[in-house]
N, CA, C and O atoms as a GROMACS GRO file, in nm:
protein
  532
    1ASP      N    1  -7.165 -13.871   1.845
    1ASP     CA    2  -7.246 -13.907   1.859
    1ASP      C    3  -7.282 -14.006   1.836
    1ASP      O    4  -7.393 -14.034   1.882
    2LEU      N    5  -7.190 -14.137   1.734
    2LEU     CA    6  -7.227 -14.242   1.680
    2LEU      C    7  -7.185 -14.331   1.762
    2LEU      O    8  -7.242 -14.438   1.743
    3MET      N    9  -7.101 -14.333   1.854
    3MET     CA   10  -7.057 -14.436   1.909
    3MET      C   11  -7.102 -14.397   2.093
    3MET      O   12  -7.023 -14.396   2.187
    4ARG      N   13  -7.235 -14.372   2.096
    4ARG     CA   14  -7.285 -14.318   2.218
    4ARG      C   15  -7.305 -14.463   2.282
    4ARG      O   16  -7.357 -14.560   2.227
    5VAL      N   17  -7.245 -14.453   2.430
    5VAL     CA   18  -7.203 -14.590   2.474
    5VAL      C   19  -7.317 -14.578   2.625
    5VAL      O   20  -7.301 -14.477   2.694
    6HIS      N   21  -7.402 -14.658   2.661
    6HIS     CA   22  -7.449 -14.671   2.801
    6HIS      C   23  -7.411 -14.770   2.858
    6HIS      O   24  -7.403 -14.881   2.804
    7GLU      N   25  -7.372 -14.736   3.014
    7GLU     CA   26  -7.295 -14.931   3.064
    7GLU      C   27  -7.376 -14.975   3.212
    7GLU      O   28  -7.363 -14.922   3.323
    8TYR      N   29  -7.443 -15.065   3.179
    8TYR     CA   30  -7.501 -15.105   3.285
    8TYR      C   31  -7.463 -15.274   3.298
    8TYR      O   32  -7.403 -15.351   3.222
    9HIS      N   33  -7.514 -15.290   3.407
    9HIS     CA   34  -7.448 -15.418   3.406
    9HIS      C   35  -7.562 -15.540   3.496
    9HIS      O   36  -7.543 -15.616   3.592
   10GLU      N   37  -7.709 -15.504   3.389
   10GLU     CA   38  -7.774 -15.617   3.452
   10GLU      C   39  -7.742 -15.728   3.345
   10GLU      O   40  -7.687 -15.708   3.237
   11GLN      N   41  -7.788 -15.847   3.395
   11GLN     CA   42  -7.800 -16.012   3.342
   11GLN      C   43  -7.899 -15.996   3.210
   11GLN      O   44  -8.005 -15.937   3.229
   12ILE      N   45  -7.868 -16.051   3.064
   12ILE     CA   46  -7.976 -16.062   2.984
   12ILE      C   47  -7.979 -16.272   3.024
   12ILE      O   48  -7.886 -16.353   3.017
   13ARG      N   49  -8.072 -16.284   3.047
   13ARG     CA   50  -8.120 -16.398   3.016
   13ARG      C   51  -8.231 -16.479   2.936
   13ARG      O   52  -8.266 -16.596   2.956
   14SER      N   53  -8.293 -16.362   2.807
   14SER     CA   54  -8.383 -16.426   2.729
   14SER      C   55  -8.385 -16.306   2.624
   14SER      O   56  -8.347 -16.191   2.648
   15SER      N   57  -8.419 -16.336   2.544
   15SER     CA   58  -8.471 -16.160   2.433
   15SER      C   59  -8.533 -16.081   2.437
   15SER      O   60  -8.543 -15.974   2.378
   16SER      N   61  -8.645 -16.191   2.598
   16SER     CA   62  -8.763 -16.026   2.654
   16SER      C   63  -8.683 -15.958   2.697
   16SER      O   64  -8.714 -15.840   2.685
   17ASP      N   65  -8.531 -15.984   2.774
   17ASP     CA   66  -8.463 -15.895   2.874
   17ASP      C   67  -8.400 -15.809   2.790
   17ASP      O   68  -8.384 -15.690   2.816
   18ALA      N   69  -8.347 -15.885   2.646
   18ALA     CA   70  -8.282 -15.779   2.555
   18ALA      C   71  -8.378 -15.658   2.521
   18ALA      O   72  -8.358 -15.538   2.531
   19ALA      N   73  -8.495 -15.732   2.475
   19ALA     CA   74  -8.555 -15.604   2.433
   19ALA      C   75  -8.583 -15.523   2.495
   19ALA      O   76  -8.559 -15.407   2.460
   20ASP      N   77  -8.653 -15.559   2.630
   20ASP     CA   78  -8.685 -15.449   2.736
   20ASP      C   79  -8.551 -15.358   2.784
   20ASP      O   80  -8.569 -15.282   2.878
   21TYR      N   81  -8.446 -15.362   2.735
   21TYR     CA   82  -8.286 -15.297   2.754
   21TYR      C   83  -8.317 -15.215   2.648
   21TYR      O   84  -8.314 -15.095   2.676
   22LEU      N   85  -8.341 -15.238   2.552
   22LEU     CA   86  -8.286 -15.192   2.440
   22LEU      C   87  -8.409 -15.084   2.409
   22LEU      O   88  -8.378 -14.980   2.351
   23ARG      N   89  -8.526 -15.104   2.440
   23ARG     CA   90  -8.639 -15.037   2.449
   23ARG      C   91  -8.636 -14.874   2.507
   23ARG      O   92  -8.698 -14.769   2.486
   24ARG      N   93  -8.542 -14.913   2.578
   24ARG     CA   94  -8.492 -14.831   2.736
   24ARG      C   95  -8.445 -14.655   2.609
   24ARG      O   96  -8.476 -14.536   2.606
   25VAL      N   97  -8.337 -14.774   2.510
   25VAL     CA   98  -8.264 -14.668   2.407
   25VAL      C   99  -8.317 -14.629   2.317
   25VAL      O  100  -8.292 -14.514   2.280
   26MET      N  101  -8.408 -14.707   2.248
   26MET     CA  102  -8.459 -14.725   2.164
   26MET      C  103  -8.606 -14.667   2.099
   26MET      O  104  -8.643 -14.620   1.992
   27ASN      N  105  -8.654 -14.695   2.206
   27ASN     CA  106  -8.800 -14.683   2.194
   27ASN      C  107  -8.820 -14.554   2.102
   27ASN      O  108  -8.732 -14.470   2.120
   28ASN      N  109  -8.925 -14.517   2.000
   28ASN     CA  110  -9.025 -14.414   1.965
   28ASN      C  111  -8.899 -14.366   1.848
   28ASN      O  112  -8.935 -14.281   1.766
   29LEU      N  113  -8.760 -14.416   1.838
   29LEU     CA  114  -8.701 -14.301   1.700
   29LEU      C  115  -8.741 -14.298   1.612
   29LEU      O  116  -8.828 -14.384   1.602
   30PRO      N  117  -8.728 -14.231   1.511
   30PRO     CA  118  -8.828 -14.175   1.406
   30PRO      C  119  -8.686 -14.224   1.285
   30PRO      O  120  -8.713 -14.200   1.167
   31VAL      N  121  -8.613 -14.256   1.299
   31VAL     CA  122  -8.519 -14.347   1.164
   31VAL      C  123  -8.479 -14.506   1.252
   31VAL      O  124  -8.511 -14.555   1.360
   32GLU      N  125  -8.405 -14.541   1.153
   32GLU     CA  126  -8.333 -14.722   1.251
   32GLU      C  127  -8.199 -14.669   1.305
   32GLU      O  128  -8.144 -14.561   1.285
   33GLU      N  129  -8.168 -14.752   1.364
   33GLU     CA  130  -8.048 -14.713   1.460
   33GLU      C  131  -8.018 -14.869   1.470
   33GLU      O  132  -8.090 -14.966   1.495
   34PHE      N  133  -7.872 -14.854   1.440
   34PHE     CA  134  -7.829 -15.038   1.488
   34PHE      C  135  -7.731 -15.015   1.637
   34PHE      O  136  -7.647 -14.924   1.632
   35TRP      N  137  -7.742 -15.085   1.748
   35TRP     CA  138  -7.713 -15.113   1.804
   35TRP      C  139  -7.664 -15.202   1.855
   35TRP      O  140  -7.738 -15.299   1.837
   36VAL      N  141  -7.542 -15.239   1.935
   36VAL     CA  142  -7.472 -15.360   2.029
   36VAL      C  143  -7.474 -15.367   2.147
   36VAL      O  144  -7.413 -15.289   2.220
   37ILE      N  145  -7.559 -15.485   2.197
   37ILE     CA  146  -7.509 -15.519   2.399
   37ILE      C  147  -7.380 -15.576   2.355
   37ILE      O  148  -7.356 -15.627   2.246
   38TYR      N  149  -7.282 -15.555   2.479
   38TYR     CA  150  -7.198 -15.618   2.474
   38TYR      C  151  -7.219 -15.703   2.547
   38TYR      O  152  -7.341 -15.709   2.566
   39LEU      N  153  -7.145 -15.805   2.622
   39LEU     CA  154  -7.190 -15.915   2.734
   39LEU      C  155  -7.066 -15.980   2.818
   39LEU      O  156  -6.990 -16.014   2.727
   40ASN      N  157  -7.016 -16.009   2.918
   40ASN     CA  158  -6.929 -16.081   2.958
   40ASN      C  159  -6.951 -16.216   3.010
   40ASN      O  160  -7.044 -16.189   3.086
   41ARG      N  161  -6.936 -16.316   3.021
   41ARG     CA  162  -6.936 -16.433   3.023
   41ARG      C  163  -7.043 -16.521   3.108
   41ARG      O  164  -7.087 -16.635   3.102
   42ALA      N  165  -7.065 -16.382   3.210
   42ALA     CA  166  -7.249 -16.431   3.287
   42ALA      C  167  -7.327 -16.344   3.186
   42ALA      O  168  -7.449 -16.342   3.204
   43ASN      N  169  -7.297 -16.301   3.124
   43ASN     CA  170  -7.437 -16.275   2.991
   43ASN      C  171  -7.461 -16.123   3.102
   43ASN      O  172  -7.574 -16.078   3.121
   44LYS      N  173  -7.360 -16.073   3.154
   44LYS     CA  174  -7.409 -15.932   3.202
   44LYS      C  175  -7.349 -15.824   3.090
   44LYS      O  176  -7.248 -15.831   3.020
   45ILE      N  177  -7.449 -15.726   3.100
   45ILE     CA  178  -7.434 -15.564   3.019
   45ILE      C  179  -7.276 -15.561   3.073
   45ILE      O  180  -7.264 -15.611   3.185
   46ILE      N  181  -7.190 -15.526   3.029
   46ILE     CA  182  -7.048 -15.465   3.011
   46ILE      C  183  -7.071 -15.344   2.924
   46ILE      O  184  -6.985 -15.257   2.937
   47ASN      N  185  -7.157 -15.321   2.846
   47ASN     CA  186  -7.179 -15.146   2.781
   47ASN      C  187  -7.294 -15.225   2.645
   47ASN      O  188  -7.337 -15.327   2.592
   48SER      N  189  -7.292 -15.134   2.648
   48SER     CA  190  -7.390 -15.127   2.470
   48SER      C  191  -7.368 -14.973   2.425
   48SER      O  192  -7.337 -14.876   2.495
   49GLY      N  193  -7.392 -14.981   2.296
   49GLY     CA  194  -7.296 -14.877   2.227
   49GLY      C  195  -7.424 -14.854   2.055
   49GLY      O  196  -7.477 -14.958   2.014
   50LYS      N  197  -7.448 -14.747   1.996
   50LYS     CA  198  -7.515 -14.745   1.870
   50LYS      C  199  -7.372 -14.741   1.751
   50LYS      O  200  -7.261 -14.690   1.759
   51ILE      N  201  -7.429 -14.805   1.665
   51ILE     CA  202  -7.327 -14.857   1.572
   51ILE      C  203  -7.394 -14.715   1.471
   51ILE      O  204  -7.367 -14.596   1.487
   52SER      N  205  -7.438 -14.744   1.423
   52SER     CA  206  -7.499 -14.632   1.344
   52SER      C  207  -7.631 -14.630   1.342
   52SER      O  208  -7.705 -14.707   1.404
   53MET      N  209  -7.677 -14.505   1.243
   53MET     CA  210  -7.824 -14.485   1.234
   53MET      C  211  -7.815 -14.402   1.069
   53MET      O  212  -7.724 -14.350   1.005
   54GLY      N  213  -7.975 -14.425   1.044
   54GLY     CA  214  -8.000 -14.436   0.904
   54GLY      C  215  -8.135 -14.361   0.848
   54GLY      O  216  -8.176 -14.274   0.926
   55GLY      N  217  -8.191 -14.373   0.760
   55GLY     CA  218  -8.286 -14.334   0.736
   55GLY      C  219  -8.454 -14.372   0.775
   55GLY      O  220  -8.455 -14.397   0.896
   56VAL      N  221  -8.556 -14.381   0.733
   56VAL     CA  222  -8.675 -14.455   0.802
   56VAL      C  223  -8.681 -14.582   0.755
   56VAL      O  224  -8.732 -14.672   0.822
   57ALA      N  225  -8.624 -14.603   0.623
   57ALA     CA  226  -8.638 -14.762   0.544
   57ALA      C  227  -8.513 -14.842   0.584
   57ALA      O  228  -8.514 -14.960   0.551
   58GLY      N  229  -8.400 -14.793   0.653
   58GLY     CA  230  -8.267 -14.896   0.724
   58GLY      C  231  -8.162 -14.766   0.742
   58GLY      O  232  -8.168 -14.644   0.730
   59THR      N  233  -8.036 -14.899   0.792
   59THR     CA  234  -7.939 -14.817   0.822
   59THR      C  235  -7.854 -14.964   0.773
   59THR      O  236  -7.883 -15.080   0.746
   60VAL      N  237  -7.703 -14.858   0.783
   60VAL     CA  238  -7.604 -14.967   0.781
   60VAL      C  239  -7.549 -14.974   0.902
   60VAL      O  240  -7.544 -14.894   0.995
   61ALA      N  241  -7.489 -15.132   0.877
   61ALA     CA  242  -7.406 -15.184   1.002
   61ALA      C  243  -7.273 -15.220   0.967
   61ALA      O  244  -7.274 -15.302   0.875
   62ASP      N  245  -7.191 -15.199   0.994
   62ASP     CA  246  -7.061 -15.257   0.910
   62ASP      C  247  -6.975 -15.366   1.071
   62ASP      O  248  -6.938 -15.334   1.184
   63VAL      N  249  -6.977 -15.471   1.009
   63VAL     CA  250  -6.937 -15.570   1.076
   63VAL      C  251  -6.788 -15.531   1.199
   63VAL      O  252  -6.760 -15.542   1.318
   64LYS      N  253  -6.745 -15.493   1.100
   64LYS     CA  254  -6.592 -15.432   1.164
   64LYS      C  255  -6.626 -15.323   1.261
   64LYS      O  256  -6.528 -15.285   1.325
   65LEU      N  257  -6.716 -15.273   1.284
   65LEU     CA  258  -6.716 -15.181   1.341
   65LEU      C  259  -6.788 -15.245   1.549
   65LEU      O  260  -6.762 -15.234   1.669
   66ILE      N  261  -6.906 -15.321   1.428
   66ILE     CA  262  -6.938 -15.424   1.542
   66ILE      C  263  -6.816 -15.451   1.638
   66ILE      O  264  -6.784 -15.392   1.742
   67PHE      N  265  -6.769 -15.534   1.588
   67PHE     CA  266  -6.625 -15.603   1.640
   67PHE      C  267  -6.540 -15.585   1.723
   67PHE      O  268  -6.491 -15.655   1.812
   68LYS      N  269  -6.518 -15.426   1.668
   68LYS     CA  270  -6.369 -15.306   1.730
   68LYS      C  271  -6.408 -15.322   1.870
   68LYS      O  272  -6.332 -15.356   1.960
   69GLY      N  273  -6.592 -15.280   1.885
   69GLY     CA  274  -6.640 -15.214   2.034
   69GLY      C  275  -6.645 -15.410   2.132
   69GLY      O  276  -6.636 -15.439   2.251
   70ALA      N  277  -6.659 -15.478   2.034
   70ALA     CA  278  -6.661 -15.639   2.116
   70ALA      C  279  -6.535 -15.670   2.218
   70ALA      O  280  -6.528 -15.721   2.330
   71LEU      N  281  -6.400 -15.594   2.087
   71LEU     CA  282  -6.272 -15.637   2.084
   71LEU      C  283  -6.198 -15.594   2.218
   71LEU      O  284  -6.117 -15.658   2.286
   72GLU      N  285  -6.252 -15.460   2.237
   72GLU     CA  286  -6.204 -15.344   2.286
   72GLU      C  287  -6.274 -15.317   2.416
   72GLU      O  288  -6.232 -15.217   2.475
   73LYS      N  289  -6.366 -15.379   2.470
   73LYS     CA  290  -6.396 -15.453   2.560
   73LYS      C  291  -6.427 -15.563   2.640
   73LYS      O  292  -6.497 -15.579   2.739
   74LEU      N  293  -6.325 -15.665   2.541
   74LEU     CA  294  -6.320 -15.825   2.571
   74LEU      C  295  -6.434 -15.861   2.598
   74LEU      O  296  -6.455 -15.931   2.697
   75ALA      N  297  -6.544 -15.816   2.504
   75ALA     CA  298  -6.687 -15.908   2.528
   75ALA      C  299  -6.668 -16.080   2.516
   75ALA      O  300  -6.600 -16.140   2.432
   76CYS      N  301  -6.731 -16.124   2.599
   76CYS     CA  302  -6.762 -16.288   2.573
   76CYS      C  303  -6.860 -16.319   2.423
   76CYS      O  304  -6.844 -16.387   2.321
   77SER      N  305  -6.966 -16.230   2.476
   77SER     CA  306  -7.083 -16.210   2.340
   77SER      C  307  -7.109 -16.081   2.308
   77SER      O  308  -7.068 -15.968   2.335
   78ILE      N  309  -7.206 -16.143   2.232
   78ILE     CA  310  -7.245 -16.015   2.194
   78ILE      C  311  -7.397 -16.017   2.159
   78ILE      O  312  -7.439 -16.132   2.145
   79ILE      N  313  -7.522 -15.886   2.134
   79ILE     CA  314  -7.652 -15.883   2.094
   79ILE      C  315  -7.655 -15.832   1.998
   79ILE      O  316  -7.638 -15.713   2.024
   80ILE      N  317  -7.675 -15.852   1.825
   80ILE     CA  318  -7.676 -15.700   1.770
   80ILE      C  319  -7.884 -15.689   1.771
   80ILE      O  320  -7.964 -15.781   1.786
   81ALA      N  321  -7.909 -15.535   1.749
   81ALA     CA  322  -8.043 -15.463   1.739
   81ALA      C  323  -8.018 -15.382   1.633
   81ALA      O  324  -7.926 -15.320   1.580
   82HIS      N  325  -8.175 -15.414   1.620
   82HIS     CA  326  -8.194 -15.282   1.554
   82HIS      C  327  -8.342 -15.209   1.519
   82HIS      O  328  -8.426 -15.290   1.479
   83ASN      N  329  -8.369 -15.122   1.525
   83ASN     CA  330  -8.550 -15.094   1.525
   83ASN      C  331  -8.571 -15.055   1.421
   83ASN      O  332  -8.498 -14.980   1.356
   84HIS      N  333  -8.752 -15.131   1.365
   84HIS     CA  334  -8.818 -15.089   1.262
   84HIS      C  335  -8.893 -14.945   1.324
   84HIS      O  336  -8.965 -14.948   1.423
   85PRO      N  337  -8.866 -14.832   1.257
   85PRO     CA  338  -8.984 -14.752   1.294
   85PRO      C  339  -9.129 -14.777   1.274
   85PRO      O  340  -9.224 -14.747   1.346
   86SER      N  341  -9.125 -14.830   1.173
   86SER     CA  342  -9.275 -14.890   1.075
   86SER      C  343  -9.352 -14.953   1.185
   86SER      O  344  -9.475 -14.952   1.173
   87ALA      N  345  -9.306 -15.002   1.278
   87ALA     CA  346  -9.331 -15.107   1.381
   87ALA      C  347  -9.368 -15.246   1.310
   87ALA      O  348  -9.412 -15.327   1.392
   88ASN      N  349  -9.362 -15.284   1.204
   88ASN     CA  350  -9.351 -15.424   1.114
   88ASN      C  351  -9.204 -15.500   1.197
   88ASN      O  352  -9.086 -15.485   1.165
   89ASN      N  353  -9.241 -15.555   1.274
   89ASN     CA  354  -9.144 -15.655   1.336
   89ASN      C  355  -9.051 -15.739   1.221
   89ASN      O  356  -8.930 -15.724   1.201
   90LYS      N  357  -9.104 -15.791   1.183
   90LYS     CA  358  -9.076 -15.840   1.014
   90LYS      C  359  -8.906 -15.863   0.982
   90LYS      O  360  -8.876 -15.771   0.906
   91PRO      N  361  -8.800 -15.936   1.005
   91PRO     CA  362  -8.704 -15.929   0.875
   91PRO      C  363  -8.682 -15.887   0.800
   91PRO      O  364  -8.727 -15.967   0.718
   92SER      N  365  -8.622 -15.774   0.718
   92SER     CA  366  -8.609 -15.769   0.558
   92SER      C  367  -8.534 -15.896   0.554
   92SER      O  368  -8.534 -15.985   0.638
   93GLU      N  369  -8.469 -15.891   0.440
   93GLU     CA  370  -8.362 -16.013   0.335
   93GLU      C  371  -8.223 -15.925   0.386
   93GLU      O  372  -8.132 -15.991   0.436
   94ALA      N  373  -8.214 -15.843   0.378
   94ALA     CA  374  -8.094 -15.781   0.401
   94ALA      C  375  -8.067 -15.799   0.585
   94ALA      O  376  -7.951 -15.772   0.617
   95ASP      N  377  -8.140 -15.833   0.680
   95ASP     CA  378  -8.093 -15.834   0.833
   95ASP      C  379  -8.091 -15.947   0.834
   95ASP      O  380  -8.081 -15.985   0.951
   96LYS      N  381  -8.098 -16.057   0.740
   96LYS     CA  382  -8.092 -16.170   0.748
   96LYS      C  383  -7.983 -16.241   0.689
   96LYS      O  384  -7.944 -16.356   0.712
   97GLN      N  385  -7.924 -16.126   0.584
   97GLN     CA  386  -7.776 -16.142   0.520
   97GLN      C  387  -7.702 -16.151   0.657
   97GLN      O  388  -7.651 -16.245   0.718
   98LEU      N  389  -7.719 -15.979   0.693
   98LEU     CA  390  -7.673 -15.921   0.762
   98LEU      C  391  -7.628 -16.026   0.905
   98LEU      O  392  -7.511 -16.059   0.924
   99THR      N  393  -7.719 -16.062   0.981
   99THR     CA  394  -7.713 -16.183   1.072
   99THR      C  395  -7.657 -16.270   1.105
   99THR      O  396  -7.627 -16.315   1.216
  100LYS      N  397  -7.626 -16.320   0.932
  100LYS     CA  398  -7.519 -16.403   0.908
  100LYS      C  399  -7.404 -16.394   0.906
  100LYS      O  400  -7.337 -16.456   0.989
  101LYS      N  401  -7.370 -16.346   0.849
  101LYS     CA  402  -7.229 -16.223   0.815
  101LYS      C  403  -7.199 -16.177   0.944
  101LYS      O  404  -7.077 -16.170   0.933
  102VAL      N  405  -7.230 -16.131   1.092
  102VAL     CA  406  -7.200 -16.151   1.187
  102VAL      C  407  -7.167 -16.226   1.268
  102VAL      O  408  -7.079 -16.221   1.354
  103ALA      N  409  -7.281 -16.340   1.224
  103ALA     CA  410  -7.257 -16.448   1.333
  103ALA      C  411  -7.105 -16.538   1.296
  103ALA      O  412  -7.028 -16.596   1.372
  104GLU      N  413  -7.099 -16.514   1.119
  104GLU     CA  414  -6.986 -16.624   1.094
  104GLU      C  415  -6.883 -16.512   1.138
  104GLU      O  416  -6.781 -16.575   1.165
  105ALA      N  417  -6.856 -16.358   1.162
  105ALA     CA  418  -6.717 -16.338   1.215
  105ALA      C  419  -6.720 -16.337   1.340
  105ALA      O  420  -6.608 -16.320   1.389
  106GLY      N  421  -6.789 -16.345   1.399
  106GLY     CA  422  -6.818 -16.361   1.550
  106GLY      C  423  -6.759 -16.514   1.591
  106GLY      O  424  -6.710 -16.544   1.700
  107LYS      N  425  -6.778 -16.596   1.483
  107LYS     CA  426  -6.729 -16.699   1.496
  107LYS      C  427  -6.584 -16.771   1.478
  107LYS      O  428  -6.548 -16.882   1.517
  108VAL      N  429  -6.499 -16.650   1.393
  108VAL     CA  430  -6.364 -16.642   1.416
  108VAL      C  431  -6.308 -16.584   1.485
  108VAL      O  432  -6.195 -16.627   1.510
  109LEU      N  433  -6.350 -16.467   1.547
  109LEU     CA  434  -6.304 -16.434   1.661
  109LEU      C  435  -6.322 -16.463   1.784
  109LEU      O  436  -6.270 -16.398   1.875
  110ASP      N  437  -6.437 -16.618   1.812
  110ASP     CA  438  -6.468 -16.636   1.941
  110ASP      C  439  -6.560 -16.551   2.005
  110ASP      O  440  -6.546 -16.551   2.127
  111ILE      N  441  -6.637 -16.488   1.968
  111ILE     CA  442  -6.737 -16.422   2.046
  111ILE      C  443  -6.873 -16.468   1.990
  111ILE      O  444  -6.903 -16.447   1.873
  112SER      N  445  -6.953 -16.529   2.077
  112SER     CA  446  -7.066 -16.538   2.034
  112SER      C  447  -7.183 -16.468   1.979
  112SER      O  448  -7.222 -16.397   2.071
  113VAL      N  449  -7.244 -16.455   1.898
  113VAL     CA  450  -7.337 -16.350   1.871
  113VAL      C  451  -7.469 -16.428   1.924
  113VAL      O  452  -7.490 -16.542   1.885
  114LEU      N  453  -7.554 -16.363   2.012
  114LEU     CA  454  -7.655 -16.474   2.084
  114LEU      C  455  -7.741 -16.404   2.022
  114LEU      O  456  -7.829 -16.489   2.034
  115ASP      N  457  -7.795 -16.317   1.963
  115ASP     CA  458  -7.921 -16.288   1.897
  115ASP      C  459  -7.923 -16.147   1.830
  115ASP      O  460  -7.837 -16.062   1.850
  116HIS      N  461  -8.034 -16.132   1.745
  116HIS     CA  462  -8.001 -16.013   1.677
  116HIS      C  463  -8.163 -15.988   1.713
  116HIS      O  464  -8.243 -16.081   1.706
  117ILE      N  465  -8.194 -15.887   1.741
  117ILE     CA  466  -8.360 -15.808   1.812
  117ILE      C  467  -8.381 -15.695   1.710
  117ILE      O  468  -8.293 -15.613   1.684
  118ILE      N  469  -8.506 -15.696   1.650
  118ILE     CA  470  -8.523 -15.626   1.607
  118ILE      C  471  -8.676 -15.527   1.693
  118ILE      O  472  -8.791 -15.567   1.677
  119ILE      N  473  -8.646 -15.416   1.769
  119ILE     CA  474  -8.752 -15.372   1.801
  119ILE      C  475  -8.882 -15.269   1.669
  119ILE      O  476  -8.882 -15.197   1.569
  120ALA      N  477  -8.971 -15.334   1.767
  120ALA     CA  478  -9.083 -15.245   1.634
  120ALA      C  479  -9.184 -15.254   1.723
  120ALA      O  480  -9.234 -15.358   1.767
  121GLY      N  481  -9.214 -15.129   1.752
  121GLY     CA  482  -9.328 -15.069   1.831
  121GLY      C  483  -9.311 -15.160   1.956
  121GLY      O  484  -9.199 -15.200   1.986
  122ASN      N  485  -9.417 -15.191   2.025
  122ASN     CA  486  -9.432 -15.224   2.159
  122ASN      C  487  -9.400 -15.451   2.151
  122ASN      O  488  -9.403 -15.548   2.227
  123GLY      N  489  -9.361 -15.403   1.943
  123GLY     CA  490  -9.291 -15.591   2.011
  123GLY      C  491  -9.168 -15.619   1.955
  123GLY      O  492  -9.112 -15.524   1.901
  124PHE      N  493  -9.112 -15.730   1.956
  124PHE     CA  494  -9.015 -15.736   1.892
  124PHE      C  495  -9.030 -15.892   1.804
  124PHE      O  496  -9.118 -15.978   1.797
  125TYR      N  497  -8.860 -15.869   1.729
  125TYR     CA  498  -8.844 -15.960   1.653
  125TYR      C  499  -8.728 -16.020   1.743
  125TYR      O  500  -8.659 -15.943   1.809
  126SER      N  501  -8.706 -16.152   1.746
  126SER     CA  502  -8.583 -16.261   1.805
  126SER      C  503  -8.534 -16.361   1.715
  126SER      O  504  -8.591 -16.470   1.702
  127PHE      N  505  -8.390 -16.316   1.625
  127PHE     CA  506  -8.364 -16.388   1.548
  127PHE      C  507  -8.312 -16.562   1.630
  127PHE      O  508  -8.268 -16.655   1.562
  128ALA      N  509  -8.329 -16.569   1.773
  128ALA     CA  510  -8.267 -16.616   1.860
  128ALA      C  511  -8.391 -16.705   1.846
  128ALA      O  512  -8.382 -16.810   1.782
  129ASP      N  513  -8.517 -16.664   1.909
  129ASP     CA  514  -8.591 -16.762   1.940
  129ASP      C  515  -8.703 -16.811   1.822
  129ASP      O  516  -8.788 -16.898   1.834
  130GLU      N  517  -8.671 -16.716   1.689
  130GLU     CA  518  -8.685 -16.774   1.592
  130GLU      C  519  -8.640 -16.934   1.522
  130GLU      O  520  -8.703 -17.008   1.446
  131GLY      N  521  -8.494 -16.948   1.589
  131GLY     CA  522  -8.439 -17.005   1.544
  131GLY      C  523  -8.354 -17.033   1.389
  131GLY      O  524  -8.352 -17.124   1.306
  132MET      N  525  -8.277 -16.878   1.408
  132MET     CA  526  -8.265 -16.830   1.278
  132MET      C  527  -8.054 -16.794   1.315
  132MET      O  528  -7.997 -16.718   1.236
  133MET      N  529  -7.994 -16.840   1.401
  133MET     CA  530  -7.918 -16.806   1.456
  133MET      C  531  -7.812 -16.894   1.401
  133MET      O  532  -7.696 -16.886   1.443
   0.00000   0.00000   0.00000
């Protein structure tokens, strides 16, 4: 169940498009889950999947697993995401480090990491919108 997959073909044009999509699969989860949206060249969703789930205070996302899915699906870009069950949308230091690590790995593999979105209650935090990508 860890690599649960949802297939849609909608286009992501903004962080709020991504957040709306993610809210459908992540809303009101009692624990943190880490998801990846795989996109084609036109920013249409090829697929998405849960990479990991954790406790109330966090989840660990393996960079290899994030890109394994991207490579298998021949994704041009990805959006990484996780939820904060606490509804606090501020990124932790670990969130910032992971974002940097994933973005660097993406450069090597020629897969753009467009955003890291934190879903928190009705709100969300976008690393891209905040100039942190």
